[in-house]
N, C-alpha and C positions, 0 to 999 in steps of 0.2 A: 504494500500500499504505500509505503514511504517513498518508493521508487516512482510510482504514478504521480505524486504530488511533486516530486524533485522535477520531473519532466514538464509538468505544468507550469511550475515556477520559473522554468528557463525561459518562458516567454515574457517578454516586457514591452513596454511602449516603443523603446528603442529597437528591440529585437523582436518584432511581432511575427516574423517568419523565420523559420530555422531549418537547416538540412539536419539529417540524422548526426553528421559528424559534428556539426555546430553543438547539438543537444549533449552529444557525448562530451565534448569539451567543457561545457558548463555544468554538467552533472557528475562526470567521472563515471558514468555507467557505460557498459560495453554496448557496441552497436548492435548486437544480438538481442540483448535486454531491451534496449529502446524500441528495437523494431517490433518486438512482441507486444509492448505496452502500447505503442502507437496503433498498432493494428487493432487491438482491442477498443482503445477510445475512437479510432474512426468509426468502428462498427457500432458503437453507442452514440455517435455523432458529436463527440465533444472535440475531435481534430479533424481538420481538414486539409488536404493536399492540393496546392495550386496545380493545375492541369499543364501549365506552361513552365513555371519554374521548378517544379516538383518539391517545393519548399512546404513545410508544415507549418500550420497556424491553428490558434484556438478558434472554435465555432462559435456560432450564437447561441449555443446551448448555455454557455456562460453568461450570457446577456439575460437569458431567460431565468436562470439560478440567481443572478444578481438582482432581477426584478421583483422576486419573490421576497428577498431581504428588504428592498426598497419599499415595496408595497405594505410590509408590515410595519413600516415607521408610522408614527402618528402624524397625519396631514396637519391637524390643527397645531401639534407642537412644532412642526417645521415652519408652517406659514405665519404663526402669530407675531413673531417678532419683526417680520417683513411688513405685515399689514399695520403694525403699530407704528413703524417708522413711515409708512406711507401716509397715515393719518396725520402725523406730526407735521410731515411736509406739506400737506395740502389743507389742512383744517377741515377735512371733509369725512363724512361717515365712510368707514371701510366694511365690506363684508366678504365672506367665503362661503359659498354654499355648493352643494352637489344634487345630483339627479338622484331621486329616491322614489320609486313606485308611481310614477305619473306626476309628481309634484317637485318642485325645487326646495330642498331643506337647508336652511341657514346653520352653519357649524360655528361662524365667527362674526361677531358684531362689535365694532369699535366705534363707538360714537364720538363725533368731534367735541373738543372741549367747549365749542360755541353752542353746542346742542341746538342746531337749527331745526332738525327734524328727529323724531323718535326713532326712525329708522327700523329695520328688520331685526328682530329678536332672535337669539339663539333658540333652535329648536322650532322655529316658525315655518311652516310649509307655505310656499307661494305657487301660483299656477305657472305652467311651463312657458307661457307666451308673454306673461306682463312685466315689463321692464327689462332693462339692458342685462341684468345679471342671470335673469331666467333665460332670456333669448340666446345670450352666448353659449349657455349650456345645451339648450334645445337644439342649436344650429349644428352641433357636433355630435348629436346622437346618431345611432345607425338610422339610414334612411326610411327602413321598414317601421321602425319604431315611431319616428317623426310623423310619417303617414298616418299611423294608428291614433296618435296623439292629438292631430289636427285635421281630422277627416272631415270636418265641416266648419262652418262659421262658429266663433266662439263669444261668450258674453263679453261686453266691455265694462271696464272699471271706471273710466273717465272717456271723454270725447277723443282722447289723443291714444287711446289703446288700439293696437293694430290686432283687430280681431277677425277680420275678413281673411278667410283661408288664403286665397290667392296673393293677396298683399303680404300675409305672413310669410309665404313661401318665399317670395321675392326678398323680403327683409332678411331672411335666414341666408339666402345666397350672398346678399351683400355682406352679411357679417363674416361669412366663411371667406370672402375675398379680401375684405380689408383687415381682418384679425382681430376685430374688437366690436362691441355693440353700444349703441346709444339708446338713451329714452328721454323723452321730453314730457313729464306729466302722465305717463302711461298709468301708473298706479296711484299717485297723489298729485293732485293739480299743483303746479308751481315747483315740483320736484325734479331735477335732472339726474341723470346717472350715466356712467360710462362703465364698461365691464369688459373683461379679458379672460381668455381660457387658460386653464393650468393643465400642463401635459405630465405624464408620468414616463417611466422608463421605456414603455413601448410606444411612446409618442401618441398615445390616445388621450383624449381630453377626459379628466377624471373630476374637474372642479371649475369653478369660475371664481374671479374676485371682482370687487367693484368699488368705485367712489361714487357718492352720492350727497346731494346737498341742493340749496335753493338755486332755481335757474338763473337768477341775476348773477351769480357767480361764475357762470360757464359761458361768459364772453369768449369771443373767438382766441384772443391771446391766452386767456386762462385755459380754455379747452386745450390748447396745443401743449401747455405745461403739464396738465393734469394727465393727459393721454400719455405722454413721455413717461412720467413718473409711473403710471399704473402699468404701462407694458414692460418697463424695466423691471418692476416688481414681479409682474406674472413671470418674466423670463428667469428670475433668480430663484423663485419658489420651484418652478419646473426644472430648473437645473438640479436643485437639491432633492428632486424626485426621481433624478436619473435620466431626465430627457435630454437628447442631444439635438433637439430640434433647433432650427436657426430661426430666431425670432427677426423676421423682416417684415415690418408692418408698413404699408403703403402710406407714404406721406410722412414717415417718421424715420427715415433713414438719413443721418447726417451726412 
């Protein structure tokens, strides 16, 4: 067993592909021993051989196993300090929510020290289509699930709620394209919000984070600043969850 781990640990960021001879030099194991272990690990899908160079490398099985570890980490514990920092920078309410059985469930609520709005409370469930945070999560659910959740027109909460099915589908397409969601009085008249997705190790969206506050705070100049801070925070949290997704949001590339 130790020899198998010796072989695995021979691979590094600097030496991600190795020949049998190079592995032998790094581990002091014989070529015959290395070959035997390598064949077993290839059969189990943990080692791959480049068909051109014939060099060996670790497979994506290690990404899957690493993902199990990462997923076991507490999302709230990871995200909380980043959202607290975001709230301090912007003086806006910050939230983190996830999809949960047809609803959007709030896991983190950090209220601005200015307390402009009561905001979403921890444990509160919201409709999947109401507001920026709900929409940014809904936009990244599987296509068949989206279809079942918005199979017809939906009730409105304010005159600004996007409740017409066809308009909502177009809105979700826009969100996926630009990388973030916005809302203007969709749940509460006079409240604005922007939201961004959170990705895990498999680059799947597992949550969303948002900034919210009074609409008059979201003038064009502030919008740009808030969006930049929000998207930077989403990127940092996603990185902590193992995502290697490149966050290139339209209009926000320096």
